[in-house]
VMD Tcl script that builds the backbone (N, CA, C; Angstrom):
set m [mol new atoms 294]
animate dup $m
set s [atomselect $m all]
$s set {name element resname resid chain x y z} {
  {N N MET 1 A 9.043 -12.942 0.968}
  {CA C MET 1 A 8.775 -12.806 2.386}
  {C C MET 1 A 9.174 -11.409 2.882}
  {N N LEU 2 A 10.304 -10.905 2.380}
  {CA C LEU 2 A 10.731 -9.563 2.757}
  {C C LEU 2 A 9.702 -8.533 2.302}
  {N N HIS 3 A 9.142 -8.748 1.116}
  {CA C HIS 3 A 8.134 -7.824 0.587}
  {C C HIS 3 A 6.952 -7.705 1.551}
  {N N LEU 4 A 6.462 -8.822 2.024}
  {CA C LEU 4 A 5.338 -8.813 2.962}
  {C C LEU 4 A 5.722 -8.133 4.274}
  {N N ALA 5 A 6.907 -8.413 4.759}
  {CA C ALA 5 A 7.368 -7.795 6.009}
  {C C ALA 5 A 7.455 -6.278 5.863}
  {N N LEU 6 A 7.903 -5.803 4.701}
  {CA C LEU 6 A 8.000 -4.363 4.484}
  {C C LEU 6 A 6.642 -3.680 4.519}
  {N N HIS 7 A 5.583 -4.409 4.139}
  {CA C HIS 7 A 4.232 -3.849 4.195}
  {C C HIS 7 A 3.793 -3.581 5.637}
  {N N PHE 8 A 4.447 -4.208 6.595}
  {CA C PHE 8 A 4.165 -3.965 8.009}
  {C C PHE 8 A 5.184 -2.998 8.626}
  {N N ILE 9 A 6.427 -3.095 8.191}
  {CA C ILE 9 A 7.504 -2.303 8.790}
  {C C ILE 9 A 7.467 -0.842 8.348}
  {N N VAL 10 A 7.357 -0.593 7.052}
  {CA C VAL 10 A 7.435 0.780 6.539}
  {C C VAL 10 A 6.304 1.659 7.088}
  {N N PRO 11 A 5.032 1.197 7.068}
  {CA C PRO 11 A 3.992 2.044 7.677}
  {C C PRO 11 A 4.244 2.301 9.160}
  {N N GLY 12 A 4.828 1.337 9.847}
  {CA C GLY 12 A 5.160 1.531 11.258}
  {C C GLY 12 A 6.192 2.620 11.448}
  {N N ILE 13 A 7.185 2.650 10.575}
  {CA C ILE 13 A 8.216 3.692 10.651}
  {C C ILE 13 A 7.605 5.053 10.356}
  {N N VAL 14 A 6.776 5.128 9.305}
  {CA C VAL 14 A 6.140 6.400 8.939}
  {C C VAL 14 A 5.235 6.883 10.070}
  {N N ALA 15 A 4.437 5.977 10.640}
  {CA C ALA 15 A 3.544 6.350 11.739}
  {C C ALA 15 A 4.343 6.806 12.961}
  {N N GLY 16 A 5.423 6.101 13.258}
  {CA C GLY 16 A 6.235 6.441 14.417}
  {C C GLY 16 A 6.957 7.768 14.276}
  {N N LEU 17 A 7.451 8.041 13.079}
  {CA C LEU 17 A 8.190 9.285 12.866}
  {C C LEU 17 A 7.281 10.484 12.603}
  {N N GLY 18 A 6.202 10.257 11.876}
  {CA C GLY 18 A 5.350 11.371 11.478}
  {C C GLY 18 A 4.196 11.666 12.410}
  {N N TYR 19 A 3.814 10.682 13.202}
  {CA C TYR 19 A 2.636 10.835 14.075}
  {C C TYR 19 A 2.960 10.249 15.451}
  {N N ARG 20 A 4.000 10.769 16.030}
  {CA C ARG 20 A 4.540 10.208 17.271}
  {C C ARG 20 A 3.496 10.082 18.387}
  {N N ARG 21 A 2.648 11.082 18.570}
  {CA C ARG 21 A 1.684 11.069 19.682}
  {C C ARG 21 A 0.538 10.084 19.469}
  {N N ARG 22 A 0.189 9.841 18.221}
  {CA C ARG 22 A -0.926 8.917 17.942}
  {C C ARG 22 A -0.521 7.878 16.915}
  {N N TRP 23 A 0.676 7.331 17.074}
  {CA C TRP 23 A 1.242 6.421 16.098}
  {C C TRP 23 A 0.421 5.146 15.934}
  {N N LEU 24 A -0.148 4.614 17.015}
  {CA C LEU 24 A -0.839 3.326 16.905}
  {C C LEU 24 A -2.096 3.402 16.034}
  {N N PRO 25 A -3.024 4.343 16.249}
  {CA C PRO 25 A -4.178 4.396 15.348}
  {C C PRO 25 A -3.785 4.724 13.908}
  {N N VAL 26 A -2.758 5.536 13.740}
  {CA C VAL 26 A -2.285 5.854 12.386}
  {C C VAL 26 A -1.709 4.598 11.738}
  {N N TYR 27 A -0.917 3.867 12.479}
  {CA C TYR 27 A -0.326 2.616 11.981}
  {C C TYR 27 A -1.425 1.620 11.601}
  {N N LEU 28 A -2.424 1.465 12.450}
  {CA C LEU 28 A -3.512 0.532 12.165}
  {C C LEU 28 A -4.322 0.966 10.944}
  {N N ALA 29 A -4.513 2.273 10.774}
  {CA C ALA 29 A -5.217 2.780 9.587}
  {C C ALA 29 A -4.412 2.469 8.329}
  {N N MET 30 A -3.101 2.650 8.408}
  {CA C MET 30 A -2.257 2.331 7.254}
  {C C MET 30 A -2.276 0.837 6.946}
  {N N LEU 31 A -2.290 0.029 7.980}
  {CA C LEU 31 A -2.372 -1.421 7.754}
  {C C LEU 31 A -3.717 -1.802 7.137}
  {N N ALA 32 A -4.767 -1.085 7.500}
  {CA C ALA 32 A -6.097 -1.367 6.949}
  {C C ALA 32 A -6.129 -1.164 5.438}
  {N N THR 33 A -5.223 -0.341 4.925}
  {CA C THR 33 A -5.209 -0.117 3.479}
  {C C THR 33 A -4.737 -1.347 2.715}
  {N N MET 34 A -4.247 -2.358 3.404}
  {CA C MET 34 A -3.852 -3.590 2.715}
  {C C MET 34 A -5.051 -4.332 2.150}
  {N N VAL 35 A -6.248 -3.868 2.504}
  {CA C VAL 35 A -7.456 -4.445 1.917}
  {C C VAL 35 A -7.453 -4.262 0.391}
  {N N VAL 36 A -6.650 -3.327 -0.095}
  {CA C VAL 36 A -6.519 -3.097 -1.538}
  {C C VAL 36 A -6.035 -4.373 -2.245}
  {N N ASP 37 A -5.411 -5.261 -1.524}
  {CA C ASP 37 A -4.927 -6.501 -2.123}
  {C C ASP 37 A -6.034 -7.528 -2.371}
  {N N LEU 38 A -7.253 -7.203 -1.989}
  {CA C LEU 38 A -8.358 -8.112 -2.305}
  {C C LEU 38 A -8.535 -8.275 -3.806}
  {N N ASP 39 A -8.047 -7.301 -4.584}
  {CA C ASP 39 A -8.153 -7.440 -6.032}
  {C C ASP 39 A -7.298 -8.592 -6.566}
  {N N HIS 40 A -6.393 -9.103 -5.769}
  {CA C HIS 40 A -5.601 -10.265 -6.169}
  {C C HIS 40 A -6.494 -11.491 -6.317}
  {N N LEU 41 A -7.626 -11.502 -5.620}
  {CA C LEU 41 A -8.545 -12.638 -5.702}
  {C C LEU 41 A -9.186 -12.763 -7.084}
  {N N LEU 42 A -9.112 -11.711 -7.882}
  {CA C LEU 42 A -9.682 -11.730 -9.228}
  {C C LEU 42 A -8.742 -12.369 -10.243}
  {N N ALA 43 A -7.493 -12.570 -9.865}
  {CA C ALA 43 A -6.493 -13.105 -10.792}
  {C C ALA 43 A -6.487 -14.627 -10.768}
  {N N ASN 44 A -6.019 -15.202 -11.856}
  {CA C ASN 44 A -5.866 -16.648 -11.941}
  {C C ASN 44 A -4.470 -16.929 -12.472}
  {N N PRO 45 A -3.576 -17.469 -11.674}
  {CA C PRO 45 A -3.736 -17.871 -10.286}
  {C C PRO 45 A -3.763 -16.649 -9.359}
  {N N ILE 46 A -4.307 -16.842 -8.183}
  {CA C ILE 46 A -4.423 -15.745 -7.225}
  {C C ILE 46 A -3.043 -15.195 -6.876}
  {N N TYR 47 A -2.086 -16.078 -6.680}
  {CA C TYR 47 A -0.727 -15.648 -6.347}
  {C C TYR 47 A 0.244 -16.178 -7.392}
  {N N ASP 48 A 1.016 -15.303 -7.947}
  {CA C ASP 48 A 2.076 -15.672 -8.876}
  {C C ASP 48 A 3.315 -14.874 -8.480}
  {N N PRO 49 A 4.341 -15.534 -7.962}
  {CA C PRO 49 A 5.510 -14.803 -7.468}
  {C C PRO 49 A 6.250 -14.029 -8.556}
  {N N ASN 50 A 6.007 -14.354 -9.811}
  {CA C ASN 50 A 6.694 -13.683 -10.905}
  {C C ASN 50 A 5.838 -12.621 -11.591}
  {N N ARG 51 A 4.700 -12.286 -11.000}
  {CA C ARG 51 A 3.799 -11.301 -11.608}
  {C C ARG 51 A 3.941 -9.967 -10.877}
  {N N CYS 52 A 4.032 -8.909 -11.659}
  {CA C CYS 52 A 4.063 -7.560 -11.101}
  {C C CYS 52 A 2.618 -7.110 -10.897}
  {N N SER 53 A 2.275 -6.757 -9.676}
  {CA C SER 53 A 0.891 -6.376 -9.394}
  {C C SER 53 A 0.550 -4.990 -9.927}
  {N N ILE 54 A 1.551 -4.120 -10.077}
  {CA C ILE 54 A 1.301 -2.771 -10.596}
  {C C ILE 54 A 0.900 -2.883 -12.071}
  {N N GLY 55 A -0.279 -2.367 -12.361}
  {CA C GLY 55 A -0.779 -2.419 -13.725}
  {C C GLY 55 A -1.503 -3.701 -14.071}
  {N N PHE 56 A -1.413 -4.715 -13.227}
  {CA C PHE 56 A -2.095 -5.982 -13.506}
  {C C PHE 56 A -3.428 -6.065 -12.775}
  {N N HIS 57 A -3.407 -5.821 -11.479}
  {CA C HIS 57 A -4.624 -5.888 -10.677}
  {C C HIS 57 A -5.375 -4.559 -10.777}
  {N N PRO 58 A -6.714 -4.589 -10.761}
  {CA C PRO 58 A -7.505 -3.368 -10.965}
  {C C PRO 58 A -7.191 -2.235 -9.990}
  {N N LEU 59 A -6.987 -2.533 -8.720}
  {CA C LEU 59 A -6.718 -1.489 -7.734}
  {C C LEU 59 A -5.240 -1.112 -7.657}
  {N N HIS 60 A -4.439 -1.708 -8.535}
  {CA C HIS 60 A -3.012 -1.406 -8.603}
  {C C HIS 60 A -2.666 -0.729 -9.934}
  {N N GLY 61 A -3.664 -0.143 -10.587}
  {CA C GLY 61 A -3.458 0.541 -11.860}
  {C C GLY 61 A -3.118 2.003 -11.667}
  {N N MET 62 A -2.775 2.660 -12.762}
  {CA C MET 62 A -2.331 4.057 -12.677}
  {C C MET 62 A -3.453 5.007 -12.261}
  {N N ILE 63 A -4.653 4.785 -12.726}
  {CA C ILE 63 A -5.764 5.674 -12.338}
  {C C ILE 63 A -6.049 5.566 -10.837}
  {N N PRO 64 A -6.191 4.343 -10.286}
  {CA C PRO 64 A -6.369 4.278 -8.826}
  {C C PRO 64 A -5.183 4.862 -8.060}
  {N N ILE 65 A -3.980 4.649 -8.553}
  {CA C ILE 65 A -2.795 5.179 -7.856}
  {C C ILE 65 A -2.834 6.706 -7.825}
  {N N MET 66 A -3.278 7.328 -8.908}
  {CA C MET 66 A -3.417 8.791 -8.905}
  {C C MET 66 A -4.456 9.217 -7.863}
  {N N GLY 67 A -5.510 8.417 -7.700}
  {CA C GLY 67 A -6.499 8.699 -6.666}
  {C C GLY 67 A -5.914 8.577 -5.269}
  {N N TYR 68 A -5.048 7.578 -5.069}
  {CA C TYR 68 A -4.411 7.399 -3.763}
  {C C TYR 68 A -3.516 8.597 -3.443}
  {N N ILE 69 A -2.816 9.085 -4.450}
  {CA C ILE 69 A -1.977 10.267 -4.261}
  {C C ILE 69 A -2.850 11.472 -3.925}
  {N N GLY 70 A -3.998 11.582 -4.591}
  {CA C GLY 70 A -4.931 12.669 -4.309}
  {C C GLY 70 A -5.459 12.624 -2.890}
  {N N LEU 71 A -5.655 11.427 -2.338}
  {CA C LEU 71 A -6.119 11.304 -0.953}
  {C C LEU 71 A -5.136 11.938 0.026}
  {N N CYS 72 A -3.870 11.929 -0.319}
  {CA C CYS 72 A -2.840 12.510 0.551}
  {C C CYS 72 A -3.037 14.011 0.741}
  {N N ALA 73 A -3.721 14.651 -0.190}
  {CA C ALA 73 A -3.946 16.099 -0.111}
  {C C ALA 73 A -5.172 16.451 0.727}
  {N N LEU 74 A -5.987 15.454 1.059}
  {CA C LEU 74 A -7.202 15.698 1.828}
  {C C LEU 74 A -6.969 15.332 3.286}
  {N N PRO 75 A -6.978 16.304 4.183}
  {CA C PRO 75 A -6.654 16.028 5.590}
  {C C PRO 75 A -7.442 14.862 6.196}
  {N N ARG 76 A -8.694 14.745 5.852}
  {CA C ARG 76 A -9.524 13.697 6.441}
  {C C ARG 76 A -9.111 12.288 5.988}
  {N N PHE 77 A -8.538 12.193 4.806}
  {CA C PHE 77 A -8.179 10.894 4.233}
  {C C PHE 77 A -6.679 10.712 4.047}
  {N N ARG 78 A -5.902 11.654 4.552}
  {CA C ARG 78 A -4.453 11.665 4.332}
  {C C ARG 78 A -3.775 10.376 4.783}
  {N N ILE 79 A -4.127 9.880 5.955}
  {CA C ILE 79 A -3.474 8.672 6.478}
  {C C ILE 79 A -3.726 7.490 5.552}
  {N N PHE 80 A -4.956 7.367 5.066}
  {CA C PHE 80 A -5.262 6.268 4.152}
  {C C PHE 80 A -4.515 6.452 2.834}
  {N N GLY 81 A -4.415 7.694 2.384}
  {CA C GLY 81 A -3.645 7.981 1.175}
  {C C GLY 81 A -2.192 7.589 1.346}
  {N N PHE 82 A -1.606 7.965 2.483}
  {CA C PHE 82 A -0.220 7.593 2.753}
  {C C PHE 82 A -0.060 6.079 2.740}
  {N N GLY 83 A -0.977 5.385 3.413}
  {CA C GLY 83 A -0.896 3.929 3.466}
  {C C GLY 83 A -0.972 3.298 2.086}
  {N N LEU 84 A -1.893 3.800 1.261}
  {CA C LEU 84 A -2.043 3.259 -0.095}
  {C C LEU 84 A -0.840 3.582 -0.973}
  {N N VAL 85 A -0.319 4.783 -0.860}
  {CA C VAL 85 A 0.855 5.154 -1.666}
  {C C VAL 85 A 2.069 4.330 -1.234}
  {N N ILE 86 A 2.251 4.164 0.057}
  {CA C ILE 86 A 3.351 3.321 0.548}
  {C C ILE 86 A 3.196 1.912 -0.005}
  {N N HIS 87 A 1.989 1.388 0.038}
  {CA C HIS 87 A 1.714 0.042 -0.463}
  {C C HIS 87 A 2.096 -0.072 -1.939}
  {N N MET 88 A 1.677 0.911 -2.742}
  {CA C MET 88 A 1.966 0.872 -4.174}
  {C C MET 88 A 3.464 1.030 -4.444}
  {N N LEU 89 A 4.137 1.877 -3.673}
  {CA C LEU 89 A 5.582 2.036 -3.838}
  {C C LEU 89 A 6.315 0.734 -3.511}
  {N N LEU 90 A 5.887 0.053 -2.465}
  {CA C LEU 90 A 6.511 -1.216 -2.114}
  {C C LEU 90 A 6.243 -2.268 -3.182}
  {N N ASP 91 A 5.033 -2.275 -3.730}
  {CA C ASP 91 A 4.730 -3.212 -4.815}
  {C C ASP 91 A 5.552 -2.887 -6.058}
  {N N ALA 92 A 5.715 -1.603 -6.356}
  {CA C ALA 92 A 6.536 -1.204 -7.497}
  {C C ALA 92 A 8.003 -1.595 -7.275}
  {N N LEU 93 A 8.473 -1.425 -6.051}
  {CA C LEU 93 A 9.833 -1.842 -5.719}
  {C C LEU 93 A 9.997 -3.339 -5.936}
  {N N ASP 94 A 8.992 -4.096 -5.532}
  {CA C ASP 94 A 9.015 -5.539 -5.727}
  {C C ASP 94 A 9.091 -5.877 -7.213}
  {N N CYS 95 A 8.371 -5.117 -8.030}
  {CA C CYS 95 A 8.389 -5.343 -9.478}
  {C C CYS 95 A 9.790 -5.118 -10.051}
  {N N THR 96 A 10.479 -4.110 -9.564}
  {CA C THR 96 A 11.809 -3.824 -10.076}
  {C C THR 96 A 12.841 -4.841 -9.592}
  {N N MET 97 A 12.558 -5.474 -8.463}
  {CA C MET 97 A 13.484 -6.465 -7.904}
  {C C MET 97 A 13.321 -7.844 -8.542}
  {N N MET 98 A 12.231 -8.041 -9.263}
  {CA C MET 98 A 11.979 -9.371 -9.858}
  {C C MET 98 A 12.909 -9.643 -11.019}
}
mol reanalyze $m
mol bondsrecalc $m
mol representation Tube
mol addrep $m
């Protein structure tokens, strides 16, 4: 439950601190990156509390993660890159806590 809450809290903190004047659209854009979790629907079972999503789900692999990091360098896609990288870092943190 804490893991899910962090997916909402951390982007809010980043948006609030880094984009103070336009924090709400930035926050919503970062939340939109949670669509990356649709790849969980390809797994059987869809949810397994003991499974590490990093490296297991297609959009949580190292090649996509390198792409998410690359998005951070492109001004037009930077916010989405930040959101995706934050998401992957939180998922990786969850993996280490298991």
